[in-house]
mmCIF file of the N, C-alpha and C atoms, coordinates in Angstrom:
data_MODEL
# 
_entry.id   MODEL 
# 
loop_
_atom_site.group_PDB 
_atom_site.id 
_atom_site.type_symbol 
_atom_site.label_atom_id 
_atom_site.label_alt_id 
_atom_site.label_comp_id 
_atom_site.label_asym_id 
_atom_site.label_entity_id 
_atom_site.label_seq_id 
_atom_site.pdbx_PDB_ins_code 
_atom_site.Cartn_x 
_atom_site.Cartn_y 
_atom_site.Cartn_z 
_atom_site.occupancy 
_atom_site.B_iso_or_equiv 
_atom_site.pdbx_formal_charge 
_atom_site.auth_seq_id 
_atom_site.auth_comp_id 
_atom_site.auth_asym_id 
_atom_site.auth_atom_id 
_atom_site.pdbx_PDB_model_num 
ATOM 1   N N  . UNK A 1 1  ? 8.973  -13.841 21.687 1.00 0.00 ? 1  UNK A N  1 
ATOM 2   C CA . UNK A 1 1  ? 9.152  -14.340 20.347 1.00 0.00 ? 1  UNK A CA 1 
ATOM 3   C C  . UNK A 1 1  ? 7.845  -14.996 19.922 1.00 0.00 ? 1  UNK A C  1 
ATOM 4   N N  . UNK A 1 2  ? 7.464  -14.801 18.696 1.00 0.00 ? 2  UNK A N  1 
ATOM 5   C CA . UNK A 1 2  ? 6.226  -15.359 18.171 1.00 0.00 ? 2  UNK A CA 1 
ATOM 6   C C  . UNK A 1 2  ? 6.498  -16.662 17.441 1.00 0.00 ? 2  UNK A C  1 
ATOM 7   N N  . UNK A 1 3  ? 5.641  -17.644 17.664 1.00 0.00 ? 3  UNK A N  1 
ATOM 8   C CA . UNK A 1 3  ? 5.774  -18.941 17.007 1.00 0.00 ? 3  UNK A CA 1 
ATOM 9   C C  . UNK A 1 3  ? 4.971  -18.925 15.710 1.00 0.00 ? 3  UNK A C  1 
ATOM 10  N N  . UNK A 1 4  ? 5.578  -19.413 14.643 1.00 0.00 ? 4  UNK A N  1 
ATOM 11  C CA . UNK A 1 4  ? 4.930  -19.494 13.339 1.00 0.00 ? 4  UNK A CA 1 
ATOM 12  C C  . UNK A 1 4  ? 5.154  -20.887 12.770 1.00 0.00 ? 4  UNK A C  1 
ATOM 13  N N  . UNK A 1 5  ? 4.131  -21.450 12.172 1.00 0.00 ? 5  UNK A N  1 
ATOM 14  C CA . UNK A 1 5  ? 4.241  -22.762 11.548 1.00 0.00 ? 5  UNK A CA 1 
ATOM 15  C C  . UNK A 1 5  ? 4.385  -22.575 10.044 1.00 0.00 ? 5  UNK A C  1 
ATOM 16  N N  . UNK A 1 6  ? 5.369  -23.258 9.480  1.00 0.00 ? 6  UNK A N  1 
ATOM 17  C CA . UNK A 1 6  ? 5.624  -23.169 8.040  1.00 0.00 ? 6  UNK A CA 1 
ATOM 18  C C  . UNK A 1 6  ? 5.631  -24.581 7.474  1.00 0.00 ? 6  UNK A C  1 
ATOM 19  N N  . UNK A 1 7  ? 4.937  -24.783 6.385  1.00 0.00 ? 7  UNK A N  1 
ATOM 20  C CA . UNK A 1 7  ? 4.940  -26.090 5.701  1.00 0.00 ? 7  UNK A CA 1 
ATOM 21  C C  . UNK A 1 7  ? 6.012  -26.066 4.625  1.00 0.00 ? 7  UNK A C  1 
ATOM 22  N N  . UNK A 1 8  ? 6.852  -27.091 4.643  1.00 0.00 ? 8  UNK A N  1 
ATOM 23  C CA . UNK A 1 8  ? 7.946  -27.192 3.681  1.00 0.00 ? 8  UNK A CA 1 
ATOM 24  C C  . UNK A 1 8  ? 7.828  -28.484 2.889  1.00 0.00 ? 8  UNK A C  1 
ATOM 25  N N  . UNK A 1 9  ? 8.249  -28.451 1.635  1.00 0.00 ? 9  UNK A N  1 
ATOM 26  C CA . UNK A 1 9  ? 8.344  -29.715 0.897  1.00 0.00 ? 9  UNK A CA 1 
ATOM 27  C C  . UNK A 1 9  ? 9.370  -30.616 1.588  1.00 0.00 ? 9  UNK A C  1 
ATOM 28  N N  . UNK A 1 10 ? 9.205  -31.922 1.461  1.00 0.00 ? 10 UNK A N  1 
ATOM 29  C CA . UNK A 1 10 ? 10.077 -32.868 2.158  1.00 0.00 ? 10 UNK A CA 1 
ATOM 30  C C  . UNK A 1 10 ? 11.558 -32.621 1.896  1.00 0.00 ? 10 UNK A C  1 
ATOM 31  N N  . UNK A 1 11 ? 11.909 -32.359 0.648  1.00 0.00 ? 11 UNK A N  1 
ATOM 32  C CA . UNK A 1 11 ? 13.325 -32.176 0.328  1.00 0.00 ? 11 UNK A CA 1 
ATOM 33  C C  . UNK A 1 11 ? 13.894 -30.921 0.987  1.00 0.00 ? 11 UNK A C  1 
ATOM 34  N N  . UNK A 1 12 ? 13.106 -29.857 1.062  1.00 0.00 ? 12 UNK A N  1 
ATOM 35  C CA . UNK A 1 12 ? 13.578 -28.632 1.702  1.00 0.00 ? 12 UNK A CA 1 
ATOM 36  C C  . UNK A 1 12 ? 13.679 -28.810 3.217  1.00 0.00 ? 12 UNK A C  1 
ATOM 37  N N  . UNK A 1 13 ? 12.724 -29.535 3.804  1.00 0.00 ? 13 UNK A N  1 
ATOM 38  C CA . UNK A 1 13 ? 12.772 -29.825 5.239  1.00 0.00 ? 13 UNK A CA 1 
ATOM 39  C C  . UNK A 1 13 ? 14.013 -30.648 5.573  1.00 0.00 ? 13 UNK A C  1 
ATOM 40  N N  . UNK A 1 14 ? 14.338 -31.601 4.702  1.00 0.00 ? 14 UNK A N  1 
ATOM 41  C CA . UNK A 1 14 ? 15.526 -32.423 4.909  1.00 0.00 ? 14 UNK A CA 1 
ATOM 42  C C  . UNK A 1 14 ? 16.787 -31.568 4.853  1.00 0.00 ? 14 UNK A C  1 
ATOM 43  N N  . UNK A 1 15 ? 16.849 -30.650 3.868  1.00 0.00 ? 15 UNK A N  1 
ATOM 44  C CA . UNK A 1 15 ? 18.007 -29.753 3.750  1.00 0.00 ? 15 UNK A CA 1 
ATOM 45  C C  . UNK A 1 15 ? 18.123 -28.848 4.967  1.00 0.00 ? 15 UNK A C  1 
ATOM 46  N N  . UNK A 1 16 ? 16.992 -28.390 5.476  1.00 0.00 ? 16 UNK A N  1 
ATOM 47  C CA . UNK A 1 16 ? 16.987 -27.539 6.667  1.00 0.00 ? 16 UNK A CA 1 
ATOM 48  C C  . UNK A 1 16 ? 17.550 -28.290 7.872  1.00 0.00 ? 16 UNK A C  1 
ATOM 49  N N  . UNK A 1 17 ? 17.080 -29.491 8.091  1.00 0.00 ? 17 UNK A N  1 
ATOM 50  C CA . UNK A 1 17 ? 17.590 -30.296 9.207  1.00 0.00 ? 17 UNK A CA 1 
ATOM 51  C C  . UNK A 1 17 ? 19.081 -30.580 9.052  1.00 0.00 ? 17 UNK A C  1 
ATOM 52  N N  . UNK A 1 18 ? 19.483 -30.859 7.843  1.00 0.00 ? 18 UNK A N  1 
ATOM 53  C CA . UNK A 1 18 ? 20.904 -31.127 7.569  1.00 0.00 ? 18 UNK A CA 1 
ATOM 54  C C  . UNK A 1 18 ? 21.759 -29.898 7.876  1.00 0.00 ? 18 UNK A C  1 
ATOM 55  N N  . UNK A 1 19 ? 21.293 -28.715 7.444  1.00 0.00 ? 19 UNK A N  1 
ATOM 56  C CA . UNK A 1 19 ? 22.026 -27.474 7.690  1.00 0.00 ? 19 UNK A CA 1 
ATOM 57  C C  . UNK A 1 19 ? 22.088 -27.177 9.190  1.00 0.00 ? 19 UNK A C  1 
ATOM 58  N N  . UNK A 1 20 ? 21.002 -27.431 9.897  1.00 0.00 ? 20 UNK A N  1 
ATOM 59  C CA . UNK A 1 20 ? 20.966 -27.188 11.337 1.00 0.00 ? 20 UNK A CA 1 
ATOM 60  C C  . UNK A 1 20 ? 22.000 -28.064 12.051 1.00 0.00 ? 20 UNK A C  1 
ATOM 61  N N  . UNK A 1 21 ? 22.052 -29.328 11.691 1.00 0.00 ? 21 UNK A N  1 
ATOM 62  C CA . UNK A 1 21 ? 23.033 -30.237 12.302 1.00 0.00 ? 21 UNK A CA 1 
ATOM 63  C C  . UNK A 1 21 ? 24.456 -29.818 11.956 1.00 0.00 ? 21 UNK A C  1 
ATOM 64  N N  . UNK A 1 22 ? 24.658 -29.449 10.702 1.00 0.00 ? 22 UNK A N  1 
ATOM 65  C CA . UNK A 1 22 ? 25.993 -29.058 10.242 1.00 0.00 ? 22 UNK A CA 1 
ATOM 66  C C  . UNK A 1 22 ? 26.501 -27.834 10.993 1.00 0.00 ? 22 UNK A C  1 
ATOM 67  N N  . UNK A 1 23 ? 25.603 -26.894 11.281 1.00 0.00 ? 23 UNK A N  1 
ATOM 68  C CA . UNK A 1 23 ? 26.001 -25.650 11.959 1.00 0.00 ? 23 UNK A CA 1 
ATOM 69  C C  . UNK A 1 23 ? 25.835 -25.721 13.476 1.00 0.00 ? 23 UNK A C  1 
ATOM 70  N N  . UNK A 1 24 ? 25.275 -26.814 13.959 1.00 0.00 ? 24 UNK A N  1 
ATOM 71  C CA . UNK A 1 24 ? 25.114 -26.988 15.402 1.00 0.00 ? 24 UNK A CA 1 
ATOM 72  C C  . UNK A 1 24 ? 24.091 -26.047 16.016 1.00 0.00 ? 24 UNK A C  1 
ATOM 73  N N  . UNK A 1 25 ? 23.055 -25.716 15.263 1.00 0.00 ? 25 UNK A N  1 
ATOM 74  C CA . UNK A 1 25 ? 21.981 -24.854 15.764 1.00 0.00 ? 25 UNK A CA 1 
ATOM 75  C C  . UNK A 1 25 ? 20.649 -25.497 15.429 1.00 0.00 ? 25 UNK A C  1 
ATOM 76  N N  . UNK A 1 26 ? 19.585 -24.921 15.938 1.00 0.00 ? 26 UNK A N  1 
ATOM 77  C CA . UNK A 1 26 ? 18.254 -25.470 15.655 1.00 0.00 ? 26 UNK A CA 1 
ATOM 78  C C  . UNK A 1 26 ? 17.800 -25.100 14.249 1.00 0.00 ? 26 UNK A C  1 
ATOM 79  N N  . UNK A 1 27 ? 16.832 -25.850 13.765 1.00 0.00 ? 27 UNK A N  1 
ATOM 80  C CA . UNK A 1 27 ? 16.238 -25.528 12.470 1.00 0.00 ? 27 UNK A CA 1 
ATOM 81  C C  . UNK A 1 27 ? 15.588 -24.145 12.533 1.00 0.00 ? 27 UNK A C  1 
ATOM 82  N N  . UNK A 1 28 ? 15.003 -23.822 13.678 1.00 0.00 ? 28 UNK A N  1 
ATOM 83  C CA . UNK A 1 28 ? 14.387 -22.505 13.851 1.00 0.00 ? 28 UNK A CA 1 
ATOM 84  C C  . UNK A 1 28 ? 15.408 -21.382 13.676 1.00 0.00 ? 28 UNK A C  1 
ATOM 85  N N  . UNK A 1 29 ? 16.603 -21.599 14.205 1.00 0.00 ? 29 UNK A N  1 
ATOM 86  C CA . UNK A 1 29 ? 17.648 -20.573 14.074 1.00 0.00 ? 29 UNK A CA 1 
ATOM 87  C C  . UNK A 1 29 ? 18.049 -20.389 12.614 1.00 0.00 ? 29 UNK A C  1 
ATOM 88  N N  . UNK A 1 30 ? 18.162 -21.473 11.885 1.00 0.00 ? 30 UNK A N  1 
ATOM 89  C CA . UNK A 1 30 ? 18.487 -21.389 10.453 1.00 0.00 ? 30 UNK A CA 1 
ATOM 90  C C  . UNK A 1 30 ? 17.407 -20.589 9.724  1.00 0.00 ? 30 UNK A C  1 
ATOM 91  N N  . UNK A 1 31 ? 16.150 -20.886 10.014 1.00 0.00 ? 31 UNK A N  1 
ATOM 92  C CA . UNK A 1 31 ? 15.036 -20.190 9.361  1.00 0.00 ? 31 UNK A CA 1 
ATOM 93  C C  . UNK A 1 31 ? 15.042 -18.716 9.744  1.00 0.00 ? 31 UNK A C  1 
ATOM 94  N N  . UNK A 1 32 ? 15.260 -18.403 11.037 1.00 0.00 ? 32 UNK A N  1 
ATOM 95  C CA . UNK A 1 32 ? 15.309 -16.995 11.472 1.00 0.00 ? 32 UNK A CA 1 
ATOM 96  C C  . UNK A 1 32 ? 16.402 -16.235 10.737 1.00 0.00 ? 32 UNK A C  1 
ATOM 97  N N  . UNK A 1 33 ? 17.574 -16.832 10.661 1.00 0.00 ? 33 UNK A N  1 
ATOM 98  C CA . UNK A 1 33 ? 18.688 -16.158 9.974  1.00 0.00 ? 33 UNK A CA 1 
ATOM 99  C C  . UNK A 1 33 ? 18.385 -15.952 8.490  1.00 0.00 ? 33 UNK A C  1 
ATOM 100 N N  . UNK A 1 34 ? 17.833 -16.970 7.855  1.00 0.00 ? 34 UNK A N  1 
ATOM 101 C CA . UNK A 1 34 ? 17.524 -16.875 6.428  1.00 0.00 ? 34 UNK A CA 1 
ATOM 102 C C  . UNK A 1 34 ? 16.459 -15.811 6.167  1.00 0.00 ? 34 UNK A C  1 
ATOM 103 N N  . UNK A 1 35 ? 15.437 -15.789 7.002  1.00 0.00 ? 35 UNK A N  1 
ATOM 104 C CA . UNK A 1 35 ? 14.387 -14.780 6.832  1.00 0.00 ? 35 UNK A CA 1 
ATOM 105 C C  . UNK A 1 35 ? 14.918 -13.376 7.086  1.00 0.00 ? 35 UNK A C  1 
ATOM 106 N N  . UNK A 1 36 ? 15.704 -13.229 8.126  1.00 0.00 ? 36 UNK A N  1 
ATOM 107 C CA . UNK A 1 36 ? 16.268 -11.911 8.430  1.00 0.00 ? 36 UNK A CA 1 
ATOM 108 C C  . UNK A 1 36 ? 17.130 -11.418 7.280  1.00 0.00 ? 36 UNK A C  1 
ATOM 109 N N  . UNK A 1 37 ? 17.936 -12.307 6.733  1.00 0.00 ? 37 UNK A N  1 
ATOM 110 C CA . UNK A 1 37 ? 18.779 -11.937 5.598  1.00 0.00 ? 37 UNK A CA 1 
ATOM 111 C C  . UNK A 1 37 ? 17.924 -11.593 4.382  1.00 0.00 ? 37 UNK A C  1 
ATOM 112 N N  . UNK A 1 38 ? 16.929 -12.418 4.141  1.00 0.00 ? 38 UNK A N  1 
ATOM 113 C CA . UNK A 1 38 ? 16.071 -12.193 2.983  1.00 0.00 ? 38 UNK A CA 1 
ATOM 114 C C  . UNK A 1 38 ? 15.275 -10.895 3.122  1.00 0.00 ? 38 UNK A C  1 
ATOM 115 N N  . UNK A 1 39 ? 14.799 -10.620 4.320  1.00 0.00 ? 39 UNK A N  1 
ATOM 116 C CA . UNK A 1 39 ? 13.995 -9.425  4.555  1.00 0.00 ? 39 UNK A CA 1 
ATOM 117 C C  . UNK A 1 39 ? 14.846 -8.215  4.919  1.00 0.00 ? 39 UNK A C  1 
ATOM 118 N N  . UNK A 1 40 ? 16.151 -8.392  4.970  1.00 0.00 ? 40 UNK A N  1 
ATOM 119 C CA . UNK A 1 40 ? 17.091 -7.324  5.324  1.00 0.00 ? 40 UNK A CA 1 
ATOM 120 C C  . UNK A 1 40 ? 16.734 -6.720  6.672  1.00 0.00 ? 40 UNK A C  1 
ATOM 121 N N  . UNK A 1 41 ? 16.441 -7.596  7.649  1.00 0.00 ? 41 UNK A N  1 
ATOM 122 C CA . UNK A 1 41 ? 15.994 -7.121  8.952  1.00 0.00 ? 41 UNK A CA 1 
ATOM 123 C C  . UNK A 1 41 ? 16.885 -7.623  10.078 1.00 0.00 ? 41 UNK A C  1 
ATOM 124 N N  . UNK A 1 42 ? 18.131 -7.916  9.783  1.00 0.00 ? 42 UNK A N  1 
ATOM 125 C CA . UNK A 1 42 ? 19.015 -8.408  10.834 1.00 0.00 ? 42 UNK A CA 1 
ATOM 126 C C  . UNK A 1 42 ? 19.209 -7.340  11.889 1.00 0.00 ? 42 UNK A C  1 
ATOM 127 N N  . UNK A 1 43 ? 19.134 -7.711  13.174 1.00 0.00 ? 43 UNK A N  1 
ATOM 128 C CA . UNK A 1 43 ? 19.292 -6.716  14.235 1.00 0.00 ? 43 UNK A CA 1 
ATOM 129 C C  . UNK A 1 43 ? 20.697 -6.109  14.291 1.00 0.00 ? 43 UNK A C  1 
ATOM 130 N N  . UNK A 1 44 ? 21.688 -6.803  13.733 1.00 0.00 ? 44 UNK A N  1 
ATOM 131 C CA . UNK A 1 44 ? 23.052 -6.271  13.770 1.00 0.00 ? 44 UNK A CA 1 
ATOM 132 C C  . UNK A 1 44 ? 23.338 -5.341  12.597 1.00 0.00 ? 44 UNK A C  1 
ATOM 133 N N  . UNK A 1 45 ? 22.367 -5.137  11.732 1.00 0.00 ? 45 UNK A N  1 
ATOM 134 C CA . UNK A 1 45 ? 22.559 -4.263  10.579 1.00 0.00 ? 45 UNK A CA 1 
ATOM 135 C C  . UNK A 1 45 ? 21.585 -3.095  10.689 1.00 0.00 ? 45 UNK A C  1 
ATOM 136 N N  . UNK A 1 46 ? 22.078 -1.863  10.569 1.00 0.00 ? 46 UNK A N  1 
ATOM 137 C CA . UNK A 1 46 ? 21.153 -0.729  10.619 1.00 0.00 ? 46 UNK A CA 1 
ATOM 138 C C  . UNK A 1 46 ? 20.172 -0.787  9.458  1.00 0.00 ? 46 UNK A C  1 
ATOM 139 N N  . UNK A 1 47 ? 18.934 -0.380  9.730  1.00 0.00 ? 47 UNK A N  1 
ATOM 140 C CA . UNK A 1 47 ? 17.925 -0.367  8.668  1.00 0.00 ? 47 UNK A CA 1 
ATOM 141 C C  . UNK A 1 47 ? 18.248 0.715   7.670  1.00 0.00 ? 47 UNK A C  1 
ATOM 142 N N  . UNK A 1 48 ? 18.003 0.409   6.412  1.00 0.00 ? 48 UNK A N  1 
ATOM 143 C CA . UNK A 1 48 ? 18.183 1.394   5.356  1.00 0.00 ? 48 UNK A CA 1 
ATOM 144 C C  . UNK A 1 48 ? 16.818 1.900   4.944  1.00 0.00 ? 48 UNK A C  1 
ATOM 145 N N  . UNK A 1 49 ? 16.687 3.196   4.897  1.00 0.00 ? 49 UNK A N  1 
ATOM 146 C CA . UNK A 1 49 ? 15.440 3.800   4.474  1.00 0.00 ? 49 UNK A CA 1 
ATOM 147 C C  . UNK A 1 49 ? 15.641 4.437   3.117  1.00 0.00 ? 49 UNK A C  1 
ATOM 148 N N  . UNK A 1 50 ? 14.679 4.251   2.269  1.00 0.00 ? 50 UNK A N  1 
ATOM 149 C CA . UNK A 1 50 ? 14.746 4.834   0.942  1.00 0.00 ? 50 UNK A CA 1 
ATOM 150 C C  . UNK A 1 50 ? 13.977 6.143   0.933  1.00 0.00 ? 50 UNK A C  1 
ATOM 151 N N  . UNK A 1 51 ? 14.614 7.167   0.446  1.00 0.00 ? 51 UNK A N  1 
ATOM 152 C CA . UNK A 1 51 ? 13.958 8.460   0.348  1.00 0.00 ? 51 UNK A CA 1 
ATOM 153 C C  . UNK A 1 51 ? 13.500 8.738   -1.081 1.00 0.00 ? 51 UNK A C  1 
ATOM 154 N N  . UNK A 1 52 ? 13.611 7.755   -1.931 1.00 0.00 ? 52 UNK A N  1 
ATOM 155 C CA . UNK A 1 52 ? 13.171 7.911   -3.310 1.00 0.00 ? 52 UNK A CA 1 
ATOM 156 C C  . UNK A 1 52 ? 11.662 8.095   -3.317 1.00 0.00 ? 52 UNK A C  1 
ATOM 157 N N  . UNK A 1 53 ? 11.220 9.145   -3.934 1.00 0.00 ? 53 UNK A N  1 
ATOM 158 C CA . UNK A 1 53 ? 9.794  9.401   -4.049 1.00 0.00 ? 53 UNK A CA 1 
ATOM 159 C C  . UNK A 1 53 ? 9.163  10.059  -2.845 1.00 0.00 ? 53 UNK A C  1 
ATOM 160 N N  . UNK A 1 54 ? 9.966  10.451  -1.866 1.00 0.00 ? 54 UNK A N  1 
ATOM 161 C CA . UNK A 1 54 ? 9.408  11.018  -0.645 1.00 0.00 ? 54 UNK A CA 1 
ATOM 162 C C  . UNK A 1 54 ? 8.648  12.311  -0.911 1.00 0.00 ? 54 UNK A C  1 
ATOM 163 N N  . UNK A 1 55 ? 9.043  13.045  -1.919 1.00 0.00 ? 55 UNK A N  1 
ATOM 164 C CA . UNK A 1 55 ? 8.385  14.313  -2.205 1.00 0.00 ? 55 UNK A CA 1 
ATOM 165 C C  . UNK A 1 55 ? 7.654  14.269  -3.544 1.00 0.00 ? 55 UNK A C  1 
ATOM 166 N N  . UNK A 1 56 ? 7.198  13.120  -3.924 1.00 0.00 ? 56 UNK A N  1 
ATOM 167 C CA . UNK A 1 56 ? 6.505  12.975  -5.203 1.00 0.00 ? 56 UNK A CA 1 
ATOM 168 C C  . UNK A 1 56 ? 5.021  13.243  -5.035 1.00 0.00 ? 56 UNK A C  1 
ATOM 169 N N  . UNK A 1 57 ? 4.661  14.492  -4.899 1.00 0.00 ? 57 UNK A N  1 
ATOM 170 C CA . UNK A 1 57 ? 3.252  14.836  -4.718 1.00 0.00 ? 57 UNK A CA 1 
ATOM 171 C C  . UNK A 1 57 ? 2.572  15.079  -6.051 1.00 0.00 ? 57 UNK A C  1 
ATOM 172 N N  . UNK A 1 58 ? 3.364  15.236  -7.109 1.00 0.00 ? 58 UNK A N  1 
ATOM 173 C CA . UNK A 1 58 ? 2.793  15.544  -8.406 1.00 0.00 ? 58 UNK A CA 1 
ATOM 174 C C  . UNK A 1 58 ? 2.668  17.040  -8.649 1.00 0.00 ? 58 UNK A C  1 
ATOM 175 N N  . UNK A 1 59 ? 2.972  17.823  -7.622 1.00 0.00 ? 59 UNK A N  1 
ATOM 176 C CA . UNK A 1 59 ? 2.919  19.277  -7.751 1.00 0.00 ? 59 UNK A CA 1 
ATOM 177 C C  . UNK A 1 59 ? 4.335  19.820  -7.901 1.00 0.00 ? 59 UNK A C  1 
ATOM 178 N N  . UNK A 1 60 ? 4.467  20.831  -8.720 1.00 0.00 ? 60 UNK A N  1 
ATOM 179 C CA . UNK A 1 60 ? 5.806  21.391  -8.942 1.00 0.00 ? 60 UNK A CA 1 
ATOM 180 C C  . UNK A 1 60 ? 5.972  22.764  -8.305 1.00 0.00 ? 60 UNK A C  1 
ATOM 181 N N  . UNK A 1 61 ? 4.901  23.291  -7.713 1.00 0.00 ? 61 UNK A N  1 
ATOM 182 C CA . UNK A 1 61 ? 4.974  24.655  -7.182 1.00 0.00 ? 61 UNK A CA 1 
ATOM 183 C C  . UNK A 1 61 ? 4.830  24.719  -5.663 1.00 0.00 ? 61 UNK A C  1 
ATOM 184 N N  . UNK A 1 62 ? 5.067  23.614  -4.980 1.00 0.00 ? 62 UNK A N  1 
ATOM 185 C CA . UNK A 1 62 ? 4.864  23.583  -3.528 1.00 0.00 ? 62 UNK A CA 1 
ATOM 186 C C  . UNK A 1 62 ? 5.737  24.606  -2.817 1.00 0.00 ? 62 UNK A C  1 
ATOM 187 N N  . UNK A 1 63 ? 6.993  24.696  -3.189 1.00 0.00 ? 63 UNK A N  1 
ATOM 188 C CA . UNK A 1 63 ? 7.871  25.644  -2.501 1.00 0.00 ? 63 UNK A CA 1 
ATOM 189 C C  . UNK A 1 63 ? 7.420  27.083  -2.703 1.00 0.00 ? 63 UNK A C  1 
ATOM 190 N N  . UNK A 1 64 ? 6.784  27.349  -3.819 1.00 0.00 ? 64 UNK A N  1 
ATOM 191 C CA . UNK A 1 64 ? 6.300  28.697  -4.080 1.00 0.00 ? 64 UNK A CA 1 
ATOM 192 C C  . UNK A 1 64 ? 5.000  28.980  -3.324 1.00 0.00 ? 64 UNK A C  1 
ATOM 193 N N  . UNK A 1 65 ? 4.244  27.920  -2.986 1.00 0.00 ? 65 UNK A N  1 
ATOM 194 C CA . UNK A 1 65 ? 2.938  28.075  -2.348 1.00 0.00 ? 65 UNK A CA 1 
ATOM 195 C C  . UNK A 1 65 ? 2.940  27.657  -0.886 1.00 0.00 ? 65 UNK A C  1 
ATOM 196 N N  . UNK A 1 66 ? 4.103  27.539  -0.268 1.00 0.00 ? 66 UNK A N  1 
ATOM 197 C CA . UNK A 1 66 ? 4.191  26.996  1.083  1.00 0.00 ? 66 UNK A CA 1 
ATOM 198 C C  . UNK A 1 66 ? 3.329  27.765  2.080  1.00 0.00 ? 66 UNK A C  1 
ATOM 199 N N  . UNK A 1 67 ? 3.321  29.085  2.020  1.00 0.00 ? 67 UNK A N  1 
ATOM 200 C CA . UNK A 1 67 ? 2.518  29.864  2.961  1.00 0.00 ? 67 UNK A CA 1 
ATOM 201 C C  . UNK A 1 67 ? 1.029  29.608  2.766  1.00 0.00 ? 67 UNK A C  1 
ATOM 202 N N  . UNK A 1 68 ? 0.599  29.546  1.533  1.00 0.00 ? 68 UNK A N  1 
ATOM 203 C CA . UNK A 1 68 ? -0.811 29.280  1.224  1.00 0.00 ? 68 UNK A CA 1 
ATOM 204 C C  . UNK A 1 68 ? -1.219 27.885  1.697  1.00 0.00 ? 68 UNK A C  1 
ATOM 205 N N  . UNK A 1 69 ? -0.382 26.901  1.428  1.00 0.00 ? 69 UNK A N  1 
ATOM 206 C CA . UNK A 1 69 ? -0.682 25.517  1.808  1.00 0.00 ? 69 UNK A CA 1 
ATOM 207 C C  . UNK A 1 69 ? -0.748 25.384  3.315  1.00 0.00 ? 69 UNK A C  1 
ATOM 208 N N  . UNK A 1 70 ? 0.224  25.958  4.019  1.00 0.00 ? 70 UNK A N  1 
ATOM 209 C CA . UNK A 1 70 ? 0.220  25.886  5.480  1.00 0.00 ? 70 UNK A CA 1 
ATOM 210 C C  . UNK A 1 70 ? -0.983 26.603  6.072  1.00 0.00 ? 70 UNK A C  1 
ATOM 211 N N  . UNK A 1 71 ? -1.329 27.748  5.510  1.00 0.00 ? 71 UNK A N  1 
ATOM 212 C CA . UNK A 1 71 ? -2.488 28.494  6.005  1.00 0.00 ? 71 UNK A CA 1 
ATOM 213 C C  . UNK A 1 71 ? -3.760 27.673  5.837  1.00 0.00 ? 71 UNK A C  1 
ATOM 214 N N  . UNK A 1 72 ? -3.902 26.998  4.725  1.00 0.00 ? 72 UNK A N  1 
ATOM 215 C CA . UNK A 1 72 ? -5.095 26.176  4.488  1.00 0.00 ? 72 UNK A CA 1 
ATOM 216 C C  . UNK A 1 72 ? -5.118 24.921  5.361  1.00 0.00 ? 72 UNK A C  1 
ATOM 217 N N  . UNK A 1 73 ? -3.998 24.237  5.437  1.00 0.00 ? 73 UNK A N  1 
ATOM 218 C CA . UNK A 1 73 ? -3.939 22.968  6.152  1.00 0.00 ? 73 UNK A CA 1 
ATOM 219 C C  . UNK A 1 73 ? -3.909 23.142  7.670  1.00 0.00 ? 73 UNK A C  1 
ATOM 220 N N  . UNK A 1 74 ? -3.340 24.240  8.132  1.00 0.00 ? 74 UNK A N  1 
ATOM 221 C CA . UNK A 1 74 ? -3.130 24.437  9.559  1.00 0.00 ? 74 UNK A CA 1 
ATOM 222 C C  . UNK A 1 74 ? -3.956 25.586  10.130 1.00 0.00 ? 74 UNK A C  1 
ATOM 223 N N  . UNK A 1 75 ? -4.906 26.078  9.378  1.00 0.00 ? 75 UNK A N  1 
ATOM 224 C CA . UNK A 1 75 ? -5.680 27.243  9.812  1.00 0.00 ? 75 UNK A CA 1 
ATOM 225 C C  . UNK A 1 75 ? -6.311 27.031  11.186 1.00 0.00 ? 75 UNK A C  1 
ATOM 226 N N  . UNK A 1 76 ? -6.927 25.892  11.397 1.00 0.00 ? 76 UNK A N  1 
ATOM 227 C CA . UNK A 1 76 ? -7.594 25.628  12.678 1.00 0.00 ? 76 UNK A CA 1 
ATOM 228 C C  . UNK A 1 76 ? -6.590 25.597  13.821 1.00 0.00 ? 76 UNK A C  1 
ATOM 229 N N  . UNK A 1 77 ? -5.436 24.963  13.594 1.00 0.00 ? 77 UNK A N  1 
ATOM 230 C CA . UNK A 1 77 ? -4.405 24.877  14.633 1.00 0.00 ? 77 UNK A CA 1 
ATOM 231 C C  . UNK A 1 77 ? -3.816 26.263  14.933 1.00 0.00 ? 77 UNK A C  1 
ATOM 232 N N  . UNK A 1 78 ? -3.623 27.034  13.889 1.00 0.00 ? 78 UNK A N  1 
ATOM 233 C CA . UNK A 1 78 ? -3.076 28.368  14.076 1.00 0.00 ? 78 UNK A CA 1 
ATOM 234 C C  . UNK A 1 78 ? -4.066 29.225  14.865 1.00 0.00 ? 78 UNK A C  1 
ATOM 235 N N  . UNK A 1 79 ? -5.361 29.138  14.523 1.00 0.00 ? 79 UNK A N  1 
ATOM 236 C CA . UNK A 1 79 ? -6.389 29.883  15.245 1.00 0.00 ? 79 UNK A CA 1 
ATOM 237 C C  . UNK A 1 79 ? -6.439 29.478  16.708 1.00 0.00 ? 79 UNK A C  1 
ATOM 238 N N  . UNK A 1 80 ? -6.324 28.179  16.985 1.00 0.00 ? 80 UNK A N  1 
ATOM 239 C CA . UNK A 1 80 ? -6.351 27.708  18.368 1.00 0.00 ? 80 UNK A CA 1 
ATOM 240 C C  . UNK A 1 80 ? -5.140 28.192  19.162 1.00 0.00 ? 80 UNK A C  1 
ATOM 241 N N  . UNK A 1 81 ? -4.016 28.336  18.517 1.00 0.00 ? 81 UNK A N  1 
ATOM 242 C CA . UNK A 1 81 ? -2.826 28.847  19.181 1.00 0.00 ? 81 UNK A CA 1 
ATOM 243 C C  . UNK A 1 81 ? -2.984 30.300  19.589 1.00 0.00 ? 81 UNK A C  1 
ATOM 244 N N  . UNK A 1 82 ? -3.786 31.048  18.846 1.00 0.00 ? 82 UNK A N  1 
ATOM 245 C CA . UNK A 1 82 ? -3.960 32.474  19.124 1.00 0.00 ? 82 UNK A CA 1 
ATOM 246 C C  . UNK A 1 82 ? -5.030 32.727  20.170 1.00 0.00 ? 82 UNK A C  1 
ATOM 247 N N  . UNK A 1 83 ? -5.890 31.741  20.426 1.00 0.00 ? 83 UNK A N  1 
ATOM 248 C CA . UNK A 1 83 ? -6.932 31.935  21.432 1.00 0.00 ? 83 UNK A CA 1 
ATOM 249 C C  . UNK A 1 83 ? -6.302 31.976  22.815 1.00 0.00 ? 83 UNK A C  1 
ATOM 250 N N  . UNK A 1 84 ? -6.815 32.878  23.669 1.00 0.00 ? 84 UNK A N  1 
ATOM 251 C CA . UNK A 1 84 ? -6.263 32.967  25.032 1.00 0.00 ? 84 UNK A CA 1 
ATOM 252 C C  . UNK A 1 84 ? -6.596 31.773  25.883 1.00 0.00 ? 84 UNK A C  1 
# 
């Protein structure tokens, strides 16, 4: 686990300590839970991946040019595969 120092305003630090005592956990645990929730990175929740924009290349004819694109981009690899 990595240690990080965070500066808090006095009133927020007081609320953090109060919440930690109320829940019977450390202030660090409260901060970890809050950050995980805020960052949507809780280990008990599967990560959600967004596929929006995954194919936004700006080209509209890629499917029609797939052979040409692959030949250009992979020509060296294809040639190496054919060498004995």
